C-alpha positions as CSV (number, residue, x, y, z in Angstrom):
1,M,41.3,168.4,-19.8
2,N,43.3,169.7,-16.9
3,D,41.1,167.9,-14.4
4,R,41.2,164.7,-16.5
5,N,45.0,164.8,-16.6
6,R,45.1,165.3,-12.9
7,E,42.8,162.3,-12.4
8,N,44.8,160.1,-14.7
9,R,48.1,161.0,-12.9
10,S,46.4,160.3,-9.5
11,L,45.1,157.0,-10.7
12,T,48.5,156.1,-12.2
13,G,50.3,157.0,-8.9
14,R,47.8,154.8,-6.9
15,L,48.2,151.9,-9.3
16,L,52.0,152.2,-9.1
17,I,52.0,152.3,-5.3
18,M,49.7,149.3,-5.3
19,A,52.0,147.3,-7.6
20,V,55.0,148.1,-5.5
21,A,53.1,147.1,-2.3
22,M,52.0,143.8,-3.9
23,F,55.6,143.1,-5.0
24,G,56.9,143.8,-1.5
25,F,54.2,141.6,0.1
26,G,55.1,138.7,-2.4
27,F,58.8,139.1,-1.6
28,A,58.1,139.0,2.2
29,L,55.7,136.1,2.0
30,V,58.3,133.3,2.0
31,P,60.1,134.5,5.2
32,L,56.8,135.1,6.9
33,Y,55.6,131.6,6.0
34,D,58.8,130.1,7.3
35,V,58.4,131.9,10.7
36,F,54.7,131.0,10.8
37,C,55.6,127.3,10.2
38,E,58.4,127.3,12.7
39,I,56.2,128.8,15.5
40,T,53.1,126.7,14.8
41,G,54.6,123.5,13.3
42,F,52.3,124.0,10.4
43,G,53.3,122.3,7.1
44,G,55.0,119.4,8.9
45,R,58.2,121.3,9.6
46,T,60.6,119.7,12.0
47,N,63.8,120.9,13.6
48,T,66.5,121.9,11.1
49,E,69.5,121.5,13.5
50,A,70.7,118.8,15.8
51,V,69.0,118.8,19.3
52,A,70.7,117.9,22.6
53,V,69.3,114.7,24.0
54,V,67.3,115.0,27.2
55,E,67.2,111.7,29.1
56,E,63.6,110.8,29.7
57,A,62.0,107.5,30.5
58,P,60.5,106.0,27.4
59,D,56.8,105.2,27.4
60,L,57.0,101.5,26.8
61,G,53.2,101.2,27.1
62,R,52.6,103.1,23.8
63,E,53.8,102.3,20.3
64,I,53.8,104.7,17.4
65,R,54.2,103.6,13.8
66,V,56.7,105.8,12.0
67,E,56.4,105.5,8.2
68,F,59.2,106.7,5.8
69,M,58.4,108.2,2.5
70,T,60.9,109.4,-0.1
71,T,60.4,111.4,-3.3
72,L,62.7,112.9,-5.8
73,N,62.4,116.4,-7.3
74,S,61.8,115.9,-11.0
75,Y,65.2,117.3,-11.9
76,A,67.2,115.1,-9.4
77,Q,69.0,112.3,-11.2
78,F,69.3,110.1,-8.1
79,E,67.9,107.0,-6.6
80,F,66.7,107.7,-3.0
81,A,64.9,105.4,-0.6
82,A,64.5,104.5,3.1
83,D,66.1,101.2,4.0
84,A,62.8,100.3,5.8
85,D,59.3,101.4,4.9
86,S,58.3,101.9,8.6
87,M,59.2,101.0,12.2
88,M,57.4,100.8,15.5
89,V,58.7,103.1,18.2
90,H,58.1,103.9,21.8
91,P,57.9,107.7,22.7
92,G,60.9,108.9,24.6
93,K,63.3,106.2,23.2
94,M,66.0,107.0,20.6
95,Y,65.9,105.2,17.3
96,F,68.1,105.0,14.2
97,A,67.0,104.7,10.5
98,T,69.1,104.8,7.3
99,F,68.3,106.2,3.9
100,T,70.3,105.4,0.8
101,A,70.9,107.7,-2.2
102,R,72.8,107.1,-5.4
103,N,74.0,109.6,-8.0
104,L,72.8,108.2,-11.4
105,T,75.1,110.5,-13.4
106,D,78.9,110.4,-14.1
107,S,79.4,113.9,-12.8
108,D,79.7,115.2,-9.2
109,K,76.5,116.4,-7.7
110,V,75.3,118.1,-4.5
111,A,71.8,117.2,-3.1
112,H,69.7,118.3,-0.2
113,A,66.8,116.5,1.5
114,V,63.8,118.6,2.8
115,P,61.8,116.8,5.5
116,S,58.1,117.0,6.4
117,V,56.0,115.3,9.0
118,A,52.4,114.4,8.9
119,P,50.1,114.8,10.7
120,P,51.0,118.4,11.5
121,A,50.4,117.9,15.2
122,A,53.3,115.4,15.3
123,A,55.8,117.8,13.7
124,E,56.9,119.4,17.0
125,H,57.1,116.0,18.7
126,F,59.3,114.4,16.1
127,V,62.8,115.4,17.2
128,K,65.8,114.7,15.0
129,I,69.1,114.3,16.8
130,E,71.2,113.6,13.7
131,C,69.9,113.9,10.2
132,F,71.4,113.9,6.7
133,C,68.8,116.7,6.0
134,F,70.8,119.2,8.2
135,D,73.4,119.6,5.5
136,S,73.8,119.3,1.7
137,Q,75.3,116.0,0.6
138,E,78.1,115.7,-1.9
139,F,78.1,112.8,-4.3
140,H,80.8,111.8,-6.9
141,G,79.6,110.4,-10.2
142,G,77.8,107.1,-9.6
143,E,78.4,107.2,-5.8
144,E,76.0,105.6,-3.4
145,K,75.7,106.8,0.3
146,A,74.0,105.5,3.4
147,M,72.7,108.5,5.2
148,P,71.7,108.2,9.0
149,L,68.8,109.5,10.8
150,Q,68.7,109.5,14.6
151,F,65.4,110.6,16.2
152,I,63.1,110.5,19.3
153,V,59.3,110.9,19.3
154,D,58.5,113.1,22.3
155,P,56.3,111.5,24.9
156,G,54.1,114.7,24.7
157,L,52.7,113.5,21.4
158,P,48.9,113.7,21.5
159,D,47.2,110.4,22.3
160,Y,45.2,110.4,19.1
161,V,48.3,110.2,16.9
162,D,49.3,106.6,16.4
163,T,51.1,107.0,13.0
164,I,53.7,109.5,12.0
165,T,54.7,109.9,8.4
166,L,58.2,111.3,7.8
167,G,58.7,112.3,4.2
168,Y,61.8,113.5,2.5
169,T,62.0,115.2,-0.9
170,F,65.5,115.0,-2.4
171,F,66.6,117.9,-4.5
172,D,69.6,118.3,-6.8
173,T,71.2,121.5,-5.6
174,T,74.4,121.3,-7.6
175,S,73.8,124.6,-9.4
176,L,73.0,126.4,-6.1
177,A,76.2,125.0,-4.5
178,S,78.2,126.2,-7.6
179,N,76.7,129.7,-7.3
180,D,77.5,129.8,-3.6
181,L,81.1,128.7,-4.3
182,R,81.5,131.3,-7.0
183,E,80.1,134.1,-4.8
184,S,82.4,133.1,-1.9
185,D,85.4,133.1,-4.3
186,T,84.6,136.6,-5.5
187,R,84.2,137.9,-2.0
188,D,87.5,136.4,-1.0
189,T,89.4,138.0,-3.9
190,P,90.7,141.5,-3.2
């Protein structure tokens, strides 16, 4: 029985180490995926901060169709839509678009839009100068807001891309904003 006990302990130890390693890998997977997407542009990730404008001559001989798609997270009690379904743009020229959101509740809410670009090859060439997606948006009960987007399609966009789809998913982040506020209050209190 002594050998059997030793084997059982060894197996238990290996299984425990494997479970801890799997938990650690699962915990590290999200930041690793974010870094991977940022480096490769995979997943349609675009810039998450404003970019300085570099003056470049627009390519007036080429037109790209930019389509705007909006979706709501199932828990978001908002209306959210682009003011136009699409627009034709010239690479290298700055454009403006507007999205409108309305809080459908009587209470104050905080929302955040998460962008994505398709096809993935276009993600690194779709440059947002100003975007409502850079920061959380605060809404009073029933409030409607026009939210601006200022962008440039980089002239380096591959020739085979003639349509870019910019999608935004709108999330109600009120509970996250409340938690962040409570945490900052407890850190500020001596």
